[in-house]
C-alpha positions as CSV (number, residue, x, y, z in Angstrom):
1,M,-0.3,-0.1,0.2
2,I,2.5,2.5,1.8
3,S,6.1,3.3,2.3
4,L,7.7,5.5,4.2
5,R,11.0,7.2,3.8
6,Y,13.1,10.2,4.7
7,M,13.2,13.4,2.6
8,E,15.4,14.3,0.6
9,L,16.8,16.6,-1.8
10,D,15.3,15.2,-5.3
11,D,11.9,15.2,-4.0
12,A,11.6,18.5,-3.9
13,T,9.9,18.5,-7.5
14,E,7.5,15.7,-6.8
15,L,7.3,17.9,-3.2
16,L,6.5,20.8,-4.7
17,A,3.6,19.3,-7.5
18,L,2.1,17.9,-4.3
19,E,1.9,21.0,-2.9
20,E,0.6,23.2,-5.6
21,R,-1.8,20.0,-6.7
22,N,-3.6,20.4,-2.8
23,R,-2.9,24.1,-2.3
24,E,-6.2,25.4,-1.1
25,F,-7.3,22.0,0.1
26,F,-4.2,21.8,2.9
27,Q,-4.4,25.8,3.4
28,N,-8.0,24.4,5.5
29,Y,-5.1,22.7,7.7
30,T,-2.1,24.4,7.9
31,G,-0.8,27.7,9.0
32,L,-1.0,30.3,6.3
33,R,2.3,29.8,4.1
34,K,3.9,32.3,2.0
35,D,4.6,32.2,-2.1
36,D,7.7,31.0,-1.4
37,F,6.9,27.8,0.0
38,Y,5.6,27.2,-3.7
39,T,8.3,27.6,-5.3
40,L,11.4,24.5,-6.1
41,E,13.6,26.7,-4.0
42,G,11.5,27.0,-1.3
43,Q,10.8,22.8,-1.1
44,K,14.6,22.1,-1.0
45,N,14.4,24.8,1.7
46,R,12.5,22.6,3.8
47,I,13.7,19.1,3.1
48,I,16.8,20.9,4.3
49,Q,15.3,22.1,7.7
50,A,14.0,18.3,7.6
51,K,17.3,17.1,7.8
52,L,18.8,19.7,10.1
53,S,15.6,18.7,12.8
54,S,15.9,15.0,12.2
55,E,19.7,15.5,13.0
56,N,19.0,17.8,15.9
57,D,16.4,15.3,17.5
58,Q,14.1,17.5,16.8
59,A,11.4,16.7,14.6
60,Y,10.9,13.9,11.9
61,S,9.8,14.3,8.6
62,Y,9.0,11.3,6.1
63,V,7.3,11.3,2.7
64,I,4.2,8.5,2.1
65,E,5.0,7.1,-1.0
66,E,2.1,4.8,-2.8
67,K,3.7,1.5,-3.4
68,A,2.3,0.5,-6.4
69,T,3.4,4.0,-8.6
70,G,6.3,5.1,-5.8
71,S,4.8,8.4,-6.0
72,I,5.0,10.8,-2.8
73,V,1.3,11.3,-1.5
74,G,1.7,12.9,1.6
75,I,3.5,14.4,4.2
76,I,3.4,12.9,8.0
77,A,6.2,14.1,10.6
78,L,6.9,13.8,14.4
79,T,7.8,17.5,15.4
80,G,8.2,19.2,19.0
81,V,10.0,16.1,20.0
82,L,10.7,16.5,23.7
83,R,13.4,14.7,25.4
84,H,14.1,13.3,29.0
85,S,11.2,13.4,31.9
86,L,8.9,13.3,28.3
87,Q,9.7,11.5,25.5
88,S,7.1,12.7,23.6
89,A,6.4,14.1,20.1
90,W,3.4,16.0,18.0
91,V,2.1,13.9,14.8
92,G,0.9,16.0,11.5
93,Y,0.3,14.9,8.2
94,F,-1.2,15.4,4.6
95,L,-2.3,13.4,2.1
96,D,-3.1,14.0,-1.4
97,R,-6.9,15.0,-1.9
98,E,-7.1,12.2,-4.4
99,V,-5.7,9.1,-2.4
100,N,-7.8,10.1,0.2
101,G,-10.3,7.2,1.5
102,R,-8.1,4.5,0.1
103,G,-6.6,3.8,4.1
104,Y,-3.1,5.1,3.3
105,M,-3.3,7.5,6.0
106,T,-4.1,4.8,8.5
107,E,-1.2,2.8,8.0
108,A,1.0,5.8,7.6
109,V,0.5,7.1,10.9
110,K,0.6,3.0,12.2
111,Q,4.1,3.1,11.0
112,V,4.9,6.6,12.1
113,V,4.0,5.1,15.7
114,A,6.3,2.2,15.3
115,I,9.4,4.3,14.9
116,A,8.7,6.4,17.1
117,F,8.4,4.3,20.0
118,S,10.7,1.3,18.8
119,K,13.4,2.8,17.1
120,L,13.2,6.6,18.8
121,N,12.8,5.3,22.2
122,L,9.3,8.0,22.4
123,H,7.1,7.9,25.2
124,R,3.6,9.5,24.1
125,L,2.9,10.7,20.9
126,E,0.3,13.6,20.5
127,A,-2.2,15.0,17.7
128,G,-4.1,17.5,17.3
129,V,-7.3,17.7,15.2
130,M,-10.1,20.5,14.9
131,P,-13.1,19.1,16.1
132,H,-14.9,19.1,12.8
133,N,-12.5,17.0,10.6
134,L,-13.7,13.9,11.7
135,R,-12.1,11.8,9.0
136,S,-8.6,12.4,10.6
137,M,-10.0,12.0,13.9
138,R,-10.6,8.2,12.8
139,V,-7.6,8.0,11.5
140,L,-5.7,8.5,15.0
141,E,-8.2,6.3,16.1
142,K,-8.1,3.5,13.9
143,A,-4.0,3.4,14.4
144,G,-4.6,3.4,18.7
145,F,-4.9,7.5,19.7
146,E,-7.8,8.0,22.3
147,K,-9.3,11.6,22.6
148,E,-8.1,13.4,25.6
149,G,-10.4,17.2,25.2
150,I,-10.5,20.0,23.6
151,A,-7.7,22.8,23.3
152,R,-9.3,26.6,23.4
153,K,-8.1,28.1,20.1
154,N,-4.9,26.2,19.9
155,V,-3.3,26.3,16.4
156,K,-3.8,29.3,13.8
157,I,-4.8,28.0,11.1
158,N,-5.4,29.5,7.8
159,G,-5.2,32.1,9.7
160,K,-7.4,31.9,12.7
161,W,-7.1,30.3,16.1
162,E,-8.7,27.2,15.8
163,D,-10.0,24.7,18.5
164,H,-8.0,20.9,18.8
165,M,-9.3,17.9,19.9
166,T,-6.0,16.4,21.2
167,L,-5.4,12.7,21.0
168,S,-2.6,11.3,21.7
169,I,-0.9,7.2,22.2
170,I,1.3,6.1,24.8
171,N,3.8,3.4,24.4
172,P,2.6,0.6,25.2
173,E,6.4,-1.2,26.2
174,D,7.3,2.4,28.8
175,C,3.8,2.1,30.6
């Protein structure tokens, strides 16, 4: 179905196409992006920043590849990595609108949870979802996340502060 791998500089052209194809769709779920994000140079900078964040154990960004075609259909990331007594991170993701509903994101979340718990030795993962985004909440629940509550006016999405349902999953091997 899908596989995850780290972003590489060679992915810049394909990531740009993904972002341009889904610009309006993704904008409903993210902060405002400057026009230079939608350039090849902007995508290369994004990848370079992702690599630096990974090297510094701050965030880990992966492309989601469709196995049948080898195409990049999305991005999933572990961000805000905290170590020491917290051992936690946030999960965030985007999937090409054209492949929604195929189970790809549920599989990607399950894979990133496995990476977070087995390779990165994290204890807890959290995700925030706007309360009306029932499909995304369902993805997380299928991957084992549980609802914890509403974080009011928590994330600025498309220029407006939005409430988010916080969901989490705990590493069962680290209880």
